[in-house]
N, C-alpha and C positions, 0 to 999 in steps of 0.2 A: 834712329836705330842704334843699339849698342854695338860696339866693335866686337868682332870675333877674336877669341884668344889666339895668341901666337901658337901656330901648330907644332912648333918644336920645343915649346916650353910647357912643363907640367902645370896644369891649371892650379890656381891658388887653393881651390876647394878640394883637390885630390890629395889624400894622405898616402903614406907608403903602404904597400901591400904587406900583410903579415902572414907568414907561413902558419898553416893550421887554423886560420881564422875564417875558414869557409871558402867556397869557390870565388874566383877573382871577379866574376861578373856580379856576384852579390856584394862583394867588397866595394865595387864601384857604386852600386846602388846605395850602400851605406855611406860612402863619401858624400853623395848627393844629398841624402836625407839629413846627415849631420850639418852640412853647409846651409841647407835651407832652414834647419831648426835654429842655427846660431846667427843667421842673417848674412852669412858670407855670400850666399846666393839668394836673390829675391825674385818674387814673381815677375815675369817678363824678361829676366836675364836670358840672353841667347847662349846656347852651349856650342862648343866646337863641332864641326862635322865629325861623323863617326870615324872616318879614316884618319883624320888629323888627331883625334883624341887617342886612337889606338897607337899612333906613332909616338905621341907625347907620353903616354903611360907605358910604352914598350910592351904592349900586349897585342894579341891578334884581333882582327876586325870582328870575328865571330863573337868574341867575348864582349866587346862593346855593344854589338847588336843585341845580344841576350840581356845585357845590363839595361839598355834603353827600353827594351820590351817590358822588362820587369818594372822599371821605373814608371813607365806609362800605365801599367796595370795598377800600380799604387797611387796613380794620379799625382806623381811628383813632377812630371814633365809632359809637354804636349807638342805634337808635330804640327807645323803650320805650312805644309806643302813645300814649295820652293824657298820659302823664307828661312826654313831651318827648324831646329828644335829649341824650345824655350821652357824655362821653369814655369810650372803651372800655378795659377792662383789656387788657394785652398778650396776644396770642394766641400762646402757645408750647406746642406739642404736647409732652406729658410723655414720650411714647414715642419721640420722634425727636430725635436730636442736632442741634445747630445747627452747621453746617459752616463753620469759619473756616480751612479748609485748602485749598480749591479756588480757584485764582486765575482768576476770571472777572470780566468787567466788571459793575458794578452796573446794575440796570435803572433807566433815567432816570425821574425822577418826572414830568417835564413832556412826555413823549413817549408817545402812545398806541400801543404796539407792535402791538396787534391791528389797529388801523385802518391802520397803516403796512404790515403784512403783507397785509391784504386789498387795499389799493390796489396794492402792488407786484406781487402775484401776478396781479391782474386785468390789469395792463399786460403782464406776461410772457405770459399766455395769449392776449391780443389780438395780440401781435406775433410769437409764436413758434409753430411747428408742434408740436402736442402730442406727436406720435409721436417727434419729435426730442428732446423734453424727457424722455421716458420710456425712452430706450434707452441703451446703453453709449456712453461717450465715452473716447477713449484718453488724454486729458489734454493739458496744455499750454495749453489755452484757444483759443477762436476769435479771429479778428482783433478782433472787438468786445470780447471779454473782455480781451484784452491791452491794448486801448486804454483800457478802464476801469482796468486795472492801472497804466498809465502816468499816468493822472490821479490815482490814489490815491497813487502813489509820488512825485509831483512835489514836495510840500512837503519831503520828505526828500532826494531825489536830483536835483531839477531835471528838465529835459527828458531823456527816455530813449527810445532806439529800441525799437520794438515787438518786434523780433527778439531782444532781450535779455531779454524777460519770459516767464516760465513761470507758469501758473496751476496751483496744487496744491491737493489736498483737505486743507488744514491744514498747520501748520508741522511737525508730527512726520513726516508723509509727505515733506515737502520735505527735512528733515534726513536721513532715511534714504536718499533718492534721491541727495542730494549726497555722502554718505559712500560709497555704492556706486560712484558715477561718478568720484570724484576720488581714491579710495584703493584699495589692494588688501588682502586678508586679511593680518593680521600688522602692517600699518602702524600708526604711532602718531599719535594725534590729541591735540593739546595743548589744555588748558583751565584755567580757574581752579579752585582747590580747592573753592570754594562755587559751585555752578552749577545750572542747570535740570537735573533728574535724567533727563529724556528723552533728552538727548544721550549720556551714558555708557551708558545702557540700550541704545539703538540701536546704538552703536559695538560694544559687547561681543557683542550678538546677531549682528552681522555679522562677527565675528571680528577686529575691530580692537582695538588697545590704547589705553588712555587714560592720559596722564601729565599731572601738574599743574605749573603754573608759579607761582613765588612772587609775592606781592603787596606793595605798600606802600599808603599812604593814597590814592594816585591810581589804584590798580588794578594790572594786571599790570605787573611791572617789565621794562623793555626789556632790561636786561643778563641777567636770568634767562630771558627768552624766547630770546635768542640762544644762551645756554648749552644750553637744553633742545633747541632745534632741532639743534644740532651733536651733542649727546649721543645723541639718539634718531633722528637722520636724519628728522625730522618734516617733512611737507609740507602739513599742514593744521592750522589753529588755529580753535577755536570761541570766540567772544566774544558777550556780551550787555551792551554797554557803556552803555546808557541805562536808568536806574532798574532796575538789574540785579536779576534774580531769583536769590536771595531777598533780597539785602542792601540793595536800593534805591539803591546807589551809582551815580553817573553819572561815567564816565571823562571828565576834562577834555580840552579840545581839544589842549592841548600834549602830553598823554600819547598821544592818538590819533595825532598826527603822528609821535611817536617810535616807536610800534608799527608804523606804516605804513612808516617808514624801514627798520626791521629786516626787515619782511616783503619789501620790495622787494629788499633786499640779499641775502636768502637764498632768494628765489623761493618764498616761503611763501604758500599760498592761505589765505584767511580766510573762515569762515562767520560773518557778522554777523547774529545773531538779534536783531531790534530791535522787539519787539511793543509797547513802551511809549513810544517816541519821541514820539508825539502827545500824551502826558500831561505831558511835561516842558516847563516854561517855559524859553525861551532854550536849548533843547537844542543841544549842539555838533553840528557836521556829522558825519554817519555816516562811517565809514571808507570805505564804498563810494563816497562823493563825493570823498574824498581820493585814493583809488587804485582807479579803476573797472576797471583791468585785472586785479586780483587778488582781488576780494572778491565772494562770493556774499551777496547781501542778502535777508533774509527779513522780510516784514511780513505778519502774520496778522491777520485781522479778528476772530478768536475772542477775542482779549484786549482789544480796544478797542471792539467793537460788540456782538457777541453770540456765545456759544459755539455757537449753532445754525448760524452761518454758517461752515461748515468750509471756509474758503477762505484761502489764503495766496498772496501775490504774491512771486515770486522774481526779483530782478534779477541776471542772470548777468554775469560779467566781460565786458568789451567784446569780447574775441577768443574767447570760449567758444562752442563749437558746442552747440546745444540737444540734439542727438540723443542724446548719452550720458546726459544727465539724463532725457530722456523715456523712453529705453529702460529705465533703472533704475526710474523711477516706475511703468511699466507692469507690472513684475514682481510688484507687490504691491498696486497701488491704481488704481482707475479713478475719473474725475471724475464727480460728480453734476451733470448738466446743469441740473437744476432749481435747485439752490443757486447754481451759478455764474452762471446767467442772472439770478436775482433779485439777486445782488450787483451784477452789471453794470448792471441797471436802476436800482438804488438809487444807484449812484455817478453815473450819467449824469443822473438826474432830481433830484439833490440830497438824497434821503432819507438817504443814508449820512452826509452832512455834518450833517444835522439830528440824526440819532441820535448821532453822535460828540459833538456839542456838548452834548447831554443827558447822555451818559455822563460827559463831562469835568466838568460842573457837579456831578453826583451824586458823582463820585469826590472832588472837592474837599470837598464837604460831609461825606462820610464820613471823610476824613482829619482834618478839624477835630474831628469827634466823637471819633475814636480818640485824638487828642492830649489832648482834654479829659478823657475818661474814664480814660485810662491815665496821667494826671497828668504828661504830658510826658516819660515814660520812653521812648517810642518813638524809635528812632534814624533814622527817615525824615528826610532832609535838608530837606524842604519838604512842603507839602500837595499832593504830586503822586503819581500812580500809584494802583494798586488794592490794594496790600498794604503791610504794616508789618513791619519787622525789629526784634524786641524782645529786647534783652539782658536776661537774667534776673538776679534778685538771687542772691547767693551761696548762699543756703540752698535754692534750687531747682536741680535739674539738668533739662535739656531733656526727656529721656525720662520722668523722673518727673512733670514738669509736664504733659506730653502725656497720660500715663496718668490723672493726677488730673483733668484737664479732661474726659476721656472719662467718668469716673465722675460728673461734674457736667453731662453732656449737651452738652459742647462738643468740637469736633474742631479741633486746631491742628497745625501741621507743625513738628516739632523740627528743629534744624540737621542732625542725622544724616541726614535725608532728602535733603539737598542736598550733603553733604560727601564728598569723595574723599580718603582718607588718614586718619592717626591724629589724635586730639585735636581733635575738632570744637569750634567755639565754643559757649558756653552761651547759646543764643538760640532763639527760635521765630519762624516766619513767621506773621503773622496776615493772612488775606485778607479784604477788606472787601466783596467783591461778591456773595458767595453768598447773603446774606440778602435777601429780597424787598423789604424796606422798612427805613427807618432805625430805626423803633421796635424791631423785632426785633433789629437789629444792636446797638442801645444796650443792650438787655437782655443780650445775649451778652457785650458788652464789659464791662459792669458786673459780671457774674458772674465773668468772667475776672480783672478787676481785684481783686475780693474774694479770689479764690483766690490771686493773686500776693502779696497782702498777708499771707497766712497762711503759717506755716512748715509743711512737709509733715509728715504723721503719721509717727511712728517705725515704725508697723506697716504703712505703705502699701507694697505690692509693685508693682513695675513689670511690666506685662503687655505683651509684645511679640508 
């Protein structure tokens, strides 16, 4: 049995408390989590008794008790009766794959989501007629909902008139409505070769054609865009310019101005899908701010707060009538008043900002972990966003790697899932938010790193 730490000496795994870095009990949990992640603490290591740890850290016993309770909830530690408390082995279900393919925001370590939900729903029920919450709503959002949307969009777009805002049940519903309202069957929609797959899927199901535009290191080439517009008589362009899905590339300001100039010259409307803008440090101004008369701007909460909040705010072009968009939206989707009202409550009372800050902090930590575990091979330009675009070694092909990962209990997204056209790049997207905690994510990333270091078996068959 390993010896107990000296009760009067601060344990080696415990860092200094930082003022303003969250409650002290959560900082203790963070110390444990970091030490387990970097190997300072290993499964089976015995922790000091709570009273001795409180004395060593110069905090009260209640704080340590809360920290141990939270650490057990996260499966970082386990109590073994009279023997004491020990670092737990990673809990990975052998029968369930670890999903690194679904792009969702990571659950923040320092935000108690259950408490946030209870408080938010309590406020909603006190302030809103229950019958109204449980009936159909035609969409677009109430005045209060759109006011919340204006507050949410202000960091990206500045002040915006409420009559330009439409509240939608998610970004995919917004995309479909915008395609229906702004194009006709047979029309061409332009996009990058690598892009969010929901756009071409919706376009094709609605009878529209998708054509791609050539890129360079800064993103879509202005000359290629102008050529494509003239060749296909296109009137709609789809862009995801900030921390682009899947490549993580951010289009620089100068290129955005050039794209805006071409769009204005050719009367080209733009759908700017911008779910990751709030994760980017010093993000360039959205195209919707550069040319508000021609851009539909989409900001969804599902990618930066929680996938359970199926709400997207759409800022319409300045002279756009809402009615065509709302009519299109009503043909296939109705708004959940309960979700929309909770979102509105959270934006107005500051809970959304609190949750966003927690997600941003967690996303940064997971990006740092990914860079460390994957030995710097990740092509993400900075520790930003919730996914990594990873170029593969020459001996692996993306589909082969994805199949081998499945055999090892991992799910990753190959470039083929995002690519329109021949000869996709040899890369995978690794999403960092699907694991409930960092320990589970580290286990998955180390398993993936080990797989990447091995050459594929000659007898491995790709399963599609």
